[in-house]
N, C-alpha and C positions, 0 to 999 in steps of 0.2 A: 732838506733839513733832517728828514728822518735818518738818512745815511750819516750825516754829520753827528747826530745825536748818538747813533749806534757806535761811532768811532770815538766818542768822548771829546769831540771838537766843540769848542765854545765860540760860535760865530758872532760877529758884529753885524747887525742888520739894520737897514734904514728904518728910522722911526718917525720921519716927518712926511712921508708919502702916505696919504690916507685914501682908502677906497673900500670896495667890497669885492670879494672873490666872485668869479663867475665860473661855474662848473659846466663843461661843454654839454653834458647830457641834459642839464636843466635849460641851457640856452636853446638846444635843439627842441626840447619838449615845449618851451615857450613859443618858439616859432611855429611849430605844428599847431599848438593851441590857437595862436592868432589866426592861422590860415583856415582852421576847421570850425571855429566857433562863430564866425561872422563878426569878428571884432572890427571896429571901424578902421578904415585904411589910415595910414599915417606912419609916423616915425615913433618907435617905442624904444626907450632905454631899458635894457634888460641886464640885471645882475642878480645874484642871489640876494636875498633880503638880510636884514640884521643891521646892528650898529656898525658903522664904518670902523675900520681898524687899519693899522699900519702894517708894513711888511714884517716889522719886528713882532707885532701882535700875532700875526699868522705863524711866524717861526716859533714863538713861545707856545702857541696852541699845539703845533706839531710835536714839539719836544714833550709836552705834557701827555698828549695822546699816545705817544710812543713809549711812555713810562720813564721819561727823563725829566730833569729839573728845568723848568722854564727860566730859572735864574741863570742858566748857562748861556742864555742869549743876552748879549749886551746891545745897547742902542748906539747907533751912529747916525749922523745927519746925511742927507743927500750930498751936500757939499763936501763933507769929509770922505764919504765913500768914493766919489767920483774925482777926487783931487788928482789922482794919477791915471785917470782914464779920459783924456781930453776928447777922444773921438766918440765917446758914448752919446747915445741919443738923449736929448733932454726929456725929462719926465716931469709931469705936473705934480705939485705937492698935494693937490686935492683933486682926486678923480671920482668923487662921489657923484653919481648920476641922480637926476630927479626921476623917481620911479612912479610918480603920481599917475600918469596915464596907464602904466602897466598894472597898477593896483586895481584899476577899474575892471580889468579883464582876467585877473589872476596871474600871479608871478611865482617864480621858483622859491624853494624853501630857504631857510636861514643858512648862511654860509658856514657858520660854526657846526651846525648839524651835519651838513654835507661833508665838511672836512673830517669830522669824527667818523662818519661812515667810510670815507675813503681810507683813512689811516687804519681803521679796523680791518678792512679788506686786505690792505697791504701787509699787515702783521700776520694775518691768517694764511697768507700764501707761502 
């Protein structure tokens, strides 16, 4: 998205698939945390925290963080986006995970904060 913003391209991005980003360094840190703190055994859902958002919300955030207008990103639905991609894998509209169990042992930071850090590092390179 950052590259599209820099080129002045206004993308249409899926707005009806809702979830939370997961940054790999936070996922790794959470796994290490679970293994080294004596957390109860079991299955943990792990994503970054924060309010769920759509891919379009993420794209708008990237545009803004890159110094471009979020209004450049337009919404499209999953059905509209994949109409000419019959072999594409089906995606759930809601991929928000229950983080309740992870909350009890500590979980990664807010996805918007991590996205801002990531974009800031990309801009400075």
